[in-house]
C-alpha positions as CSV (number, residue, x, y, z in Angstrom):
1,X,9.8,2.2,4.5
2,X,6.5,0.6,5.4
3,X,4.1,2.8,7.4
4,X,5.2,2.7,11.1
5,X,2.8,1.4,13.7
6,X,2.7,3.6,16.8
7,X,1.6,1.6,19.9
8,X,0.0,3.1,22.9
9,X,-1.2,1.1,26.0
10,X,-2.8,3.8,28.0
11,X,-4.9,6.9,27.6
12,X,-2.1,9.0,29.2
13,X,0.3,7.8,26.5
14,X,-2.1,8.4,23.6
15,X,-1.4,12.1,23.2
16,X,2.3,11.3,22.7
17,X,1.4,8.4,20.4
18,X,-0.8,10.6,18.3
19,X,1.9,13.2,18.0
20,X,4.3,10.6,16.8
21,X,1.8,9.1,14.3
22,X,1.1,12.5,12.8
23,X,4.9,13.2,12.6
24,X,5.7,10.0,10.8
25,X,2.5,9.4,8.9
26,X,2.1,6.3,11.0
27,X,-0.9,4.3,12.2
28,X,-1.8,4.8,15.9
29,X,-2.9,1.4,17.4
30,X,-4.1,1.2,21.0
31,X,-5.0,-1.3,23.7
32,X,-8.8,-1.7,23.5
33,X,-9.3,-2.0,27.2
34,X,-7.3,1.2,28.0
35,X,-7.5,3.5,25.0
36,X,-10.6,5.3,24.0
37,X,-9.6,6.3,20.4
38,X,-7.0,5.2,17.9
39,X,-6.7,4.4,14.2
40,X,-7.1,0.8,15.2
41,X,-7.6,-1.1,18.5
42,X,-6.1,-4.4,19.7
43,X,-6.9,-6.8,22.5
44,X,-3.5,-8.2,23.5
45,X,-0.2,-6.3,23.3
46,X,1.9,-9.4,22.9
47,X,-0.1,-10.7,19.9
48,X,-0.2,-7.2,18.3
49,X,3.5,-6.5,18.7
50,X,4.6,-9.9,17.5
51,X,2.3,-9.7,14.5
52,X,3.6,-6.3,13.5
53,X,7.2,-7.5,13.9
54,X,6.7,-10.6,11.9
55,X,5.1,-8.6,9.1
56,X,8.2,-6.3,9.0
57,X,6.3,-3.2,10.2
58,X,8.4,-0.5,11.9
59,X,7.2,-0.4,15.6
60,X,7.2,2.7,17.7
61,X,5.9,1.9,21.2
62,X,5.1,4.4,23.8
63,X,6.0,2.1,26.7
64,X,8.9,0.9,28.8
65,X,11.8,-0.4,26.7
66,X,12.2,-3.5,28.9
67,X,8.6,-4.5,28.4
68,X,8.9,-4.0,24.6
69,X,12.1,-6.1,24.5
70,X,10.4,-9.0,26.2
71,X,7.6,-8.8,23.7
72,X,9.8,-9.1,20.6
73,X,12.6,-11.3,22.2
74,X,11.1,-14.7,21.1
75,X,11.2,-13.5,17.5
76,X,14.7,-12.3,17.2
77,X,16.8,-14.3,14.7
78,X,18.4,-12.2,11.9
79,X,19.4,-8.5,12.3
80,X,19.5,-8.1,8.6
81,X,15.7,-8.5,8.2
82,X,14.4,-7.2,11.6
83,X,12.3,-4.1,11.3
84,X,13.0,-0.9,13.4
85,X,11.7,-1.2,17.0
86,X,11.7,2.0,19.0
87,X,10.6,2.6,22.6
88,X,9.4,6.1,23.6
89,X,8.9,7.5,27.1
90,X,5.3,8.4,27.9
91,X,6.2,12.1,27.9
92,X,8.3,11.9,24.8
93,X,11.5,12.9,26.6
94,X,13.5,9.8,25.6
95,X,13.4,7.9,22.3
96,X,15.3,4.6,22.3
97,X,15.9,2.6,19.1
98,X,16.2,-1.0,20.3
99,X,16.4,-2.8,16.9
100,X,17.0,-2.0,13.3
101,X,19.4,0.9,14.0
102,X,20.9,0.4,10.5
103,X,17.5,-0.2,8.9
104,X,16.0,3.2,9.7
105,X,15.4,3.0,13.4
106,X,18.1,5.6,14.2
107,X,16.8,8.0,11.7
108,X,13.2,7.5,12.9
109,X,14.4,8.0,16.5
110,X,16.1,11.3,15.6
111,X,13.0,12.5,13.7
112,X,10.7,11.6,16.7
113,X,13.1,13.3,19.2
114,X,13.3,16.4,17.1
115,X,9.5,16.6,16.7
116,X,8.8,16.0,20.4
117,X,11.8,18.0,21.6
118,X,13.2,14.9,23.4
119,X,16.5,13.0,23.2
120,X,17.3,10.2,20.8
121,X,19.4,7.6,22.7
122,X,21.4,6.3,19.8
123,X,23.8,3.5,20.8
124,X,25.0,2.2,17.4
125,X,28.8,2.6,17.4
126,X,29.1,3.7,13.8
127,X,26.4,6.3,14.1
128,X,27.9,7.7,17.3
129,X,31.5,7.8,16.1
130,X,31.2,8.7,12.4
131,X,27.7,10.1,12.1
132,X,26.9,7.5,9.4
133,X,25.4,4.0,8.9
134,X,27.3,2.6,6.0
135,X,24.8,-0.3,5.6
136,X,21.9,2.2,5.3
137,X,22.8,4.6,2.5
138,X,20.3,7.3,1.6
139,X,17.5,7.0,-0.9
140,X,18.9,6.8,-4.4
141,X,22.1,4.9,-3.4
142,X,22.1,1.1,-3.1
143,X,24.7,-1.0,-1.3
144,X,25.7,-3.9,-3.5
145,X,27.2,-6.1,-0.7
146,X,25.4,-5.4,2.6
147,X,26.8,-8.7,4.0
148,X,30.3,-7.1,4.2
149,X,29.0,-4.0,6.1
150,X,29.5,-5.6,9.6
151,X,33.2,-6.4,9.0
152,X,33.8,-3.0,7.5
153,X,32.1,-1.2,10.5
154,X,34.0,-3.3,12.9
155,X,37.3,-2.4,11.2
156,X,36.4,1.3,11.3
157,X,35.4,1.2,14.9
158,X,38.7,-0.5,15.7
159,X,40.6,2.5,14.2
160,X,40.9,1.8,10.5
161,X,40.9,4.6,7.9
162,X,39.0,4.9,4.6
163,X,40.4,5.2,1.1
164,X,39.2,5.4,-2.5
165,X,36.1,7.6,-2.6
166,X,36.8,9.6,-5.7
167,X,35.0,9.2,-9.1
168,X,37.2,8.8,-12.2
169,X,38.9,12.1,-12.9
170,X,37.2,13.7,-9.9
171,X,38.1,14.5,-6.3
172,X,37.3,12.7,-3.1
173,X,34.8,14.7,-1.1
174,X,37.2,15.3,1.8
175,X,37.4,18.3,4.2
176,X,40.9,19.6,3.4
177,X,41.5,23.2,2.5
178,X,40.4,24.2,-1.0
179,X,37.7,21.5,-1.0
180,X,40.3,18.8,-1.9
181,X,41.6,16.0,0.2
182,X,45.3,15.4,0.2
183,X,44.6,11.8,1.1
184,X,42.5,10.9,-2.0
185,X,44.4,8.2,-4.0
186,X,44.2,7.8,-7.7
187,X,41.4,5.5,-8.9
188,X,42.3,3.0,-11.7
189,X,40.2,3.9,-14.8
190,X,39.3,0.2,-15.1
191,X,37.1,0.5,-12.0
192,X,34.6,2.5,-14.1
193,X,33.3,5.0,-11.5
194,X,30.4,7.2,-12.3
195,X,31.5,10.7,-13.0
196,X,29.1,12.2,-10.4
197,X,30.4,15.5,-9.2
198,X,31.0,15.8,-5.5
199,X,30.3,19.5,-5.6
200,X,26.5,19.0,-5.1
201,X,27.1,18.5,-1.4
202,X,24.6,16.6,0.7
203,X,22.1,16.3,-2.1
204,X,24.4,14.3,-4.3
205,X,25.5,10.7,-4.3
206,X,28.6,11.8,-2.4
207,X,27.0,14.1,0.1
208,X,26.2,11.6,2.8
209,X,29.8,10.3,2.8
210,X,31.4,13.8,2.6
211,X,29.3,15.0,5.6
212,X,30.4,12.1,7.8
213,X,33.2,11.9,10.3
214,X,34.9,9.0,8.4
215,X,38.7,9.1,8.6
216,X,40.0,9.4,5.1
217,X,43.6,8.3,4.3
218,X,45.7,7.2,1.3
219,X,46.6,3.9,3.0
220,X,43.3,3.1,4.7
221,X,42.3,-0.5,4.9
222,X,38.6,0.1,4.2
223,X,37.5,1.0,0.7
224,X,34.2,2.7,-0.2
225,X,33.4,2.6,-3.9
226,X,30.6,4.5,-5.6
227,X,30.0,3.4,-9.2
228,X,27.2,2.8,-11.7
229,X,29.3,0.0,-13.3
230,X,29.5,-3.6,-12.1
231,X,32.3,-3.9,-9.6
232,X,33.6,-6.9,-7.6
233,X,34.2,-5.9,-4.0
234,X,37.6,-6.6,-2.5
235,X,38.4,-7.3,1.1
236,X,36.9,-4.7,3.5
237,X,35.3,-2.9,0.5
238,X,31.7,-1.7,0.2
239,X,30.3,-0.9,-3.2
240,X,27.6,1.7,-3.7
241,X,25.5,2.2,-6.8
242,X,23.8,5.6,-7.4
243,X,20.5,5.3,-9.0
244,X,21.4,7.4,-12.0
245,X,20.2,5.3,-14.9
246,X,16.8,5.4,-16.7
247,X,15.9,2.3,-18.7
248,X,13.5,3.3,-21.5
249,X,11.1,0.6,-22.8
250,X,8.7,0.5,-25.7
251,X,6.6,-2.4,-26.8
252,X,3.8,-3.5,-29.0
253,X,0.4,-4.0,-27.4
254,X,0.3,-7.4,-25.8
255,X,4.0,-8.0,-25.9
256,X,5.2,-11.1,-24.0
257,X,6.6,-9.9,-20.6
258,X,9.4,-12.5,-20.9
259,X,10.5,-11.0,-24.2
260,X,10.6,-7.5,-22.7
261,X,12.6,-8.7,-19.6
262,X,15.1,-10.5,-21.8
263,X,15.6,-7.4,-24.0
264,X,16.1,-5.2,-20.9
265,X,18.6,-7.7,-19.5
266,X,20.4,-7.6,-22.9
267,X,20.6,-3.8,-22.9
268,X,22.0,-3.8,-19.4
269,X,24.6,-6.4,-20.2
270,X,25.8,-4.8,-23.4
271,X,25.9,-1.3,-21.9
272,X,28.2,-2.4,-19.1
273,X,26.2,-0.6,-16.4
274,X,25.1,-2.1,-13.0
275,X,21.5,-3.2,-12.6
276,X,21.5,-1.6,-9.1
277,X,21.9,1.8,-10.7
278,X,18.6,1.6,-12.5
279,X,16.3,4.2,-10.9
280,X,13.2,3.5,-13.0
281,X,11.7,1.9,-16.0
282,X,10.3,4.6,-18.2
283,X,8.0,4.7,-21.2
284,X,5.1,6.5,-23.0
285,X,1.9,7.0,-21.0
286,X,0.0,4.9,-23.5
287,X,2.0,1.9,-22.2
288,X,1.0,2.5,-18.5
289,X,-1.2,-0.6,-18.5
290,X,1.1,-2.7,-20.6
291,X,1.9,-5.9,-18.7
292,X,5.4,-6.2,-20.4
293,X,6.5,-2.7,-19.1
294,X,5.2,-3.4,-15.6
295,X,6.9,-6.8,-15.6
296,X,10.3,-5.2,-16.4
297,X,9.8,-2.8,-13.5
298,X,8.9,-5.7,-11.2
299,X,11.9,-7.7,-12.5
300,X,14.4,-5.0,-11.5
301,X,12.4,-3.9,-8.4
302,X,12.1,-0.3,-9.4
303,X,9.1,2.0,-10.2
304,X,7.6,2.4,-13.7
305,X,7.1,6.0,-14.7
306,X,5.4,7.4,-17.8
307,X,5.6,10.5,-20.0
308,X,3.1,11.9,-22.5
309,X,3.9,12.1,-26.2
310,X,4.6,15.8,-26.1
311,X,7.3,15.3,-23.4
312,X,9.0,12.6,-25.5
313,X,8.8,14.6,-28.7
314,X,10.8,17.4,-27.1
315,X,13.7,14.9,-26.8
316,X,13.8,14.3,-30.6
317,X,17.0,16.4,-31.2
318,X,18.8,14.1,-28.8
319,X,17.6,10.8,-30.2
320,X,20.0,8.4,-31.9
321,X,17.3,6.5,-33.8
322,X,14.3,8.8,-34.5
323,X,11.4,7.1,-36.3
324,X,8.7,8.6,-38.5
325,X,6.8,5.4,-38.2
326,X,6.7,5.7,-34.4
327,X,5.7,9.4,-34.7
328,X,2.8,8.5,-37.0
329,X,1.6,5.9,-34.5
330,X,2.0,7.6,-31.1
331,X,3.0,11.2,-31.7
332,X,6.7,11.1,-30.8
333,X,9.8,10.1,-32.7
334,X,11.0,7.6,-30.1
335,X,9.6,5.9,-27.1
336,X,12.5,4.0,-25.5
337,X,15.2,6.6,-26.2
338,X,12.9,9.5,-25.6
339,X,11.6,8.3,-22.3
340,X,15.1,7.5,-21.0
341,X,16.4,10.9,-22.0
342,X,13.3,12.7,-20.5
343,X,14.0,10.9,-17.2
344,X,17.7,11.6,-17.2
345,X,17.1,15.3,-17.6
346,X,18.6,18.0,-19.7
347,X,22.1,17.3,-18.5
348,X,21.7,13.5,-19.0
349,X,23.0,11.5,-21.9
350,X,21.9,8.5,-23.9
351,X,24.6,6.0,-23.0
352,X,23.0,3.0,-24.8
353,X,20.9,3.6,-27.9
354,X,17.8,1.7,-28.8
355,X,17.9,-2.0,-29.4
356,X,15.0,-4.1,-30.6
357,X,13.4,-7.5,-30.3
358,X,10.3,-8.7,-32.2
359,X,7.9,-6.7,-30.1
360,X,9.9,-4.5,-27.7
361,X,12.6,-1.7,-27.7
362,X,15.0,-0.7,-24.9
363,X,17.5,2.1,-24.3
364,X,19.5,3.5,-21.4
365,X,20.2,7.1,-20.4
366,X,22.4,8.3,-17.6
367,X,21.7,11.3,-15.4
368,X,24.4,13.6,-14.0
369,X,22.7,13.1,-10.6
370,X,20.7,10.6,-8.7
371,X,17.2,10.2,-10.2
372,X,14.2,10.4,-7.9
373,X,11.4,8.4,-9.6
374,X,8.8,10.4,-7.8
375,X,9.9,13.6,-9.6
376,X,9.9,12.3,-13.2
377,X,6.9,11.6,-15.4
378,X,4.0,10.0,-13.5
379,X,3.1,6.7,-12.1
380,X,0.4,4.4,-13.3
381,X,-2.4,5.5,-11.0
382,X,-3.9,3.0,-8.6
383,X,-7.5,2.8,-7.6
384,X,-8.2,1.0,-4.3
385,X,-11.8,0.0,-4.2
386,X,-12.4,-0.6,-0.5
387,X,-15.2,-1.7,1.7
388,X,-14.9,-0.3,5.3
389,X,-17.6,-2.5,6.7
390,X,-20.3,-0.9,8.7
391,X,-17.9,1.7,9.8
392,X,-16.3,0.7,13.1
393,X,-12.5,0.3,13.3
394,X,-12.8,-3.2,14.6
395,X,-14.7,-4.4,11.5
396,X,-12.4,-2.7,9.0
397,X,-9.8,-5.2,7.6
398,X,-6.1,-4.5,8.0
399,X,-5.7,-4.6,4.2
400,X,-8.3,-1.9,3.7
401,X,-6.7,0.2,6.4
402,X,-3.3,-0.1,4.7
403,X,-4.8,0.8,1.3
404,X,-6.4,3.9,2.7
405,X,-3.2,4.8,4.4
406,X,-1.3,4.5,1.1
407,X,-3.8,6.7,-0.8
408,X,-3.2,10.3,-1.6
409,X,-6.9,10.9,-2.3
410,X,-10.2,9.6,-0.8
411,X,-13.4,9.6,-2.8
412,X,-16.8,8.7,-1.3
413,X,-20.1,9.6,0.3
414,X,-19.3,12.1,3.1
415,X,-20.5,9.9,5.9
416,X,-18.3,7.0,4.8
417,X,-15.2,9.3,4.7
418,X,-16.1,10.7,8.1
419,X,-16.2,7.1,9.5
420,X,-12.5,6.7,8.7
421,X,-11.7,9.2,11.5
422,X,-8.0,9.9,11.9
423,X,-7.1,7.6,9.0
424,X,-8.4,10.3,6.6
425,X,-6.1,12.9,8.0
426,X,-3.7,14.5,5.5
427,X,-5.6,13.0,2.5
428,X,-7.3,15.0,-0.2
429,X,-11.0,14.4,0.3
430,X,-13.5,14.3,-2.6
431,X,-17.0,14.2,-0.9
432,X,-20.2,13.3,-2.8
433,X,-23.8,13.2,-1.8
434,X,-26.0,10.1,-2.1
435,X,-27.4,9.7,-5.6
436,X,-24.1,10.8,-7.3
437,X,-22.7,7.3,-7.5
438,X,-21.5,7.4,-11.1
439,X,-20.0,10.9,-10.7
440,X,-18.2,9.6,-7.6
441,X,-16.6,6.7,-9.4
442,X,-15.7,8.7,-12.5
443,X,-13.9,11.2,-10.2
444,X,-12.0,8.4,-8.5
445,X,-10.9,6.9,-11.8
446,X,-9.9,10.2,-13.3
447,X,-7.8,11.1,-10.2
448,X,-6.0,7.7,-10.5
449,X,-5.5,8.5,-14.2
450,X,-3.4,11.5,-13.1
451,X,-1.0,9.0,-11.4
452,X,-2.4,9.3,-7.9
453,X,-3.2,6.5,-5.4
454,X,-7.0,6.8,-4.8
455,X,-9.2,5.0,-2.4
456,X,-12.9,4.7,-3.5
457,X,-14.5,4.3,-0.1
458,X,-17.7,2.2,0.3
459,X,-19.5,1.0,3.3
460,X,-19.9,-2.8,3.8
461,X,-18.3,-4.7,0.9
462,X,-17.5,-2.6,-2.2
463,X,-18.6,-5.4,-4.4
464,X,-22.1,-5.9,-2.8
465,X,-24.6,-3.2,-4.0
466,X,-21.7,-0.7,-4.1
467,X,-19.2,1.0,-6.3
468,X,-17.0,-1.8,-7.5
469,X,-19.6,-2.7,-10.1
470,X,-19.6,0.8,-11.6
471,X,-15.8,0.8,-11.9
472,X,-15.8,-2.2,-14.2
473,X,-18.9,-1.0,-16.0
474,X,-17.0,2.2,-16.9
475,X,-14.1,0.1,-18.1
476,X,-16.5,-1.9,-20.2
477,X,-18.8,0.8,-21.6
478,X,-16.5,3.9,-21.6
479,X,-17.2,7.4,-20.3
480,X,-13.7,7.9,-18.9
481,X,-10.5,9.3,-20.3
482,X,-7.8,7.2,-21.9
483,X,-5.6,7.8,-18.9
484,X,-8.3,6.6,-16.5
485,X,-8.8,3.5,-18.6
486,X,-5.2,2.5,-18.0
487,X,-5.2,2.6,-14.2
488,X,-4.4,-0.3,-11.9
489,X,-7.4,-1.5,-9.8
490,X,-7.2,-3.3,-6.5
491,X,-10.4,-4.4,-4.7
492,X,-10.4,-5.3,-1.0
493,X,-13.4,-7.0,0.8
494,X,-15.2,-5.5,3.7
495,X,-17.7,-6.9,6.2
496,X,-21.1,-6.6,4.5
497,X,-24.2,-5.6,6.4
498,X,-25.7,-9.1,6.0
499,X,-22.6,-10.6,7.6
500,X,-22.7,-8.1,10.4
501,X,-26.3,-8.7,11.1
502,X,-25.8,-12.5,11.0
503,X,-22.9,-12.3,13.4
504,X,-24.7,-10.2,15.9
505,X,-27.7,-12.5,16.0
506,X,-26.1,-15.9,15.7
507,X,-25.9,-17.9,12.4
508,X,-29.0,-17.3,10.2
509,X,-26.8,-17.8,7.1
510,X,-25.9,-21.3,8.0
511,X,-27.6,-22.7,4.9
512,X,-28.3,-21.4,1.4
513,X,-29.1,-17.7,1.3
514,X,-29.5,-14.8,-1.1
515,X,-29.7,-11.0,-1.1
516,X,-32.3,-8.9,-2.8
517,X,-32.4,-5.1,-3.1
518,X,-35.9,-3.8,-2.8
519,X,-35.0,-0.4,-4.4
520,X,-36.6,0.0,-7.8
521,X,-34.4,2.9,-8.8
522,X,-32.1,0.7,-10.8
523,X,-34.2,-2.5,-11.0
524,X,-37.7,-2.7,-12.4
525,X,-40.3,-3.6,-9.8
526,X,-41.6,-6.5,-11.8
527,X,-38.0,-8.0,-11.7
528,X,-37.9,-7.5,-7.9
529,X,-41.2,-9.3,-7.5
530,X,-40.1,-12.2,-9.6
531,X,-36.9,-12.6,-7.5
532,X,-38.8,-12.4,-4.2
533,X,-41.1,-15.2,-5.4
534,X,-38.3,-17.3,-6.6
535,X,-36.5,-16.9,-3.3
536,X,-39.6,-17.9,-1.4
537,X,-40.2,-21.0,-3.6
538,X,-36.5,-21.9,-3.2
539,X,-36.7,-21.5,0.6
540,X,-33.6,-19.3,0.8
541,X,-32.7,-17.2,3.8
542,X,-33.1,-13.7,2.3
543,X,-31.2,-10.5,3.2
544,X,-33.1,-7.5,2.0
545,X,-31.1,-4.4,1.3
546,X,-32.7,-1.0,0.8
547,X,-35.9,-2.3,2.4
548,X,-37.6,1.1,2.5
549,X,-37.0,4.8,1.9
550,X,-38.7,8.0,2.8
551,X,-41.2,7.6,-0.1
552,X,-41.1,3.9,-0.6
553,X,-42.7,1.6,1.9
554,X,-44.8,-0.9,-0.1
555,X,-42.0,-3.1,-1.4
556,X,-41.1,-4.6,2.0
557,X,-44.8,-5.2,2.8
558,X,-45.1,-7.0,-0.5
559,X,-42.1,-9.2,0.3
560,X,-43.5,-10.1,3.7
561,X,-46.8,-11.1,2.3
562,X,-45.3,-13.0,-0.6
563,X,-43.0,-15.0,1.7
564,X,-45.8,-15.9,4.1
565,X,-47.1,-18.1,1.2
566,X,-44.0,-20.3,1.5
567,X,-42.9,-20.2,5.2
568,X,-44.5,-20.1,8.6
569,X,-45.6,-16.9,10.2
570,X,-43.3,-17.8,13.1
571,X,-40.2,-17.6,10.8
572,X,-37.6,-15.4,12.5
573,X,-36.8,-12.0,10.9
574,X,-33.7,-10.1,12.0
575,X,-33.9,-6.3,12.0
576,X,-30.4,-4.8,12.2
577,X,-29.9,-1.1,12.3
578,X,-26.7,1.0,12.6
579,X,-24.5,-2.0,12.6
580,X,-21.1,-1.5,14.2
581,X,-21.9,2.2,15.0
582,X,-23.4,4.1,17.9
583,X,-27.1,3.4,18.2
584,X,-26.8,-0.2,17.0
585,X,-30.0,-2.2,17.3
586,X,-30.4,-5.9,16.4
587,X,-33.7,-7.6,17.3
588,X,-35.9,-10.5,16.1
589,X,-39.6,-10.5,15.2
590,X,-41.8,-13.2,13.7
591,X,-42.4,-12.8,9.9
592,X,-46.1,-12.6,10.5
593,X,-45.7,-9.6,12.9
594,X,-43.2,-7.6,10.8
595,X,-44.2,-4.0,11.1
596,X,-43.0,-2.0,8.1
597,X,-43.1,1.2,10.1
598,X,-40.4,-0.1,12.4
599,X,-37.9,-0.4,9.5
600,X,-35.8,2.5,8.2
601,X,-33.2,3.1,5.5
602,X,-30.3,2.1,7.8
603,X,-31.9,-1.3,8.6
604,X,-30.9,-4.7,7.0
605,X,-33.8,-7.2,7.1
606,X,-32.8,-10.9,7.2
607,X,-35.7,-13.3,6.8
608,X,-35.1,-16.9,7.8
609,X,-36.0,-19.9,5.8
610,X,-38.5,-22.5,6.9
611,X,-35.7,-24.3,8.7
612,X,-34.4,-21.2,10.6
613,X,-34.7,-21.5,14.4
614,X,-34.4,-19.4,17.5
615,X,-32.7,-20.6,20.7
616,X,-32.2,-19.0,24.1
617,X,-28.9,-19.3,25.9
618,X,-28.5,-19.3,29.7
619,X,-28.0,-15.6,29.8
620,X,-31.5,-15.1,28.4
621,X,-30.3,-13.9,24.9
622,X,-32.2,-15.1,21.9
623,X,-30.2,-16.3,18.9
624,X,-31.2,-17.2,15.3
625,X,-29.6,-20.0,13.4
626,X,-30.3,-22.0,10.2
627,X,-29.2,-25.7,10.5
628,X,-26.5,-26.7,8.0
629,X,-28.7,-29.5,6.7
630,X,-32.5,-29.9,6.4
631,X,-34.1,-31.8,9.1
632,X,-34.9,-34.9,7.0
633,X,-31.4,-35.0,5.6
634,X,-29.9,-34.6,9.1
635,X,-32.0,-37.4,10.6
636,X,-31.1,-39.7,7.7
637,X,-27.4,-38.8,8.2
638,X,-27.7,-39.5,12.0
639,X,-29.2,-43.0,11.3
640,X,-26.4,-43.8,9.0
641,X,-23.8,-42.7,11.6
642,X,-25.5,-44.7,14.3
643,X,-25.7,-47.8,12.0
């Protein structure tokens, strides 16, 4: 389920909202005008709630249910796709699932009520009468025909009984004496049920049905079928597929994804197993960054998981097609079969031996129980390279917030991690001092190489004088482990300091501009001087990063004096300090009066071009802007328009 959004509209409700967010791992969002602190603030409740609902985010609102209903009412159309919507009393005493009862809302409501010691007001008929939502099976079990669930539930509520729950040769998980149900009918062998033992209780594929209050009977009109084989549902029948299959894939480097997908489909068709029972696509860890393997996983909508060569080599005695050639190349005697068996566990079996195409192999193993992908092998690690802007919640993009929320680990300069506030709660922090940039990036990449989801946190935009460059430099030049070199990378933009400064003071970046770092730690001073001169000659608006340091003051003075050769002394200069944070200061001085001693390490200096102007509005505020066209060009354009 997507991370829930917990909405609070008042300071009084915030404590309850925070407790719910902590309980669910959700995001606390609050009304800016009434809430002092939250993970994210919004301006208008209607806009926020409707945006969350449209995006499919589960909504838990600490507010009156009537008000919440009115906010989402205009968007109601299809109950099959609507996310959970839950109203919670301000004191947490009542938790009311309004929508999405069969899509997680009832379970969320129960979890919230238990955590707050309140009452979950469940009104869904099936849940109340039978203690089960047949259209919302537990993780690891997929309903093949959800469109039939409404009719089945209606029949049950009307008094119908249930038949046919037993696997081939097994027993229906009823509640009769001796652990057997006298009402369990024989199941025709042609149905092909998975022989998944009902004795595992609530943890097995049968447990959620066995623990329900469903009325079992030999002559019931409702049929519930659990199978890992394709099965056409009859009238008033629901078909469930336990995720007990592991599809092993091997491939040559650069294999065509279409070829791998076609081979996987062939393996599935020839094996006679249901695609819905595939729990994961599994392979050797050297294939973690192979597009073909990832494409197969995306095709079936399941995770990809990877094992090292030693783990696959331990499966050699169970392989049907061991290969010395494969062993010589990757250190194990079989990739597709070995990975499938490793995922299926010691009691699993290889039900479809390896088949080949020109550049890929595929095999299928079947576990004796539902496979939890999170507990087998490891994932291909992900590195989120994020820019959090200047640091304030309002200037952090929703995408960055979501990436940080999905991360298991946070890596960054301590101040930047602190600026995340509650969003960093529950994450493993890896703090670094300034000056340890490469070590910081290496740590982030190596953590991702272990299969974790890691956020490399930067201020401003991660691609502007920040860590994104080092990530790709390490890919290019090396210096990281093989596992780290195979991670997935996602970069998300942030509001840069130059954008923040420009927005606060008006529109100084309205025409051509450039950025120059005045730090000579990584760039030779002679190169910096050449760029300052070129920017002056080109009449660019210039944003100076790293203008000064404790020991370095002369570079900005040089830039000021050099630029005075090309533009008037009256040219506006914007000095922006602590943007988006407490102590923010944004002011304008003429270039000729720029005092270097008034600039510190947290200041961005934006020098206008010869065309930049200042203007005062009626409230007395001074703004800076650079016209979109040069004056001569603009006048010429106006004459043409007038003509």
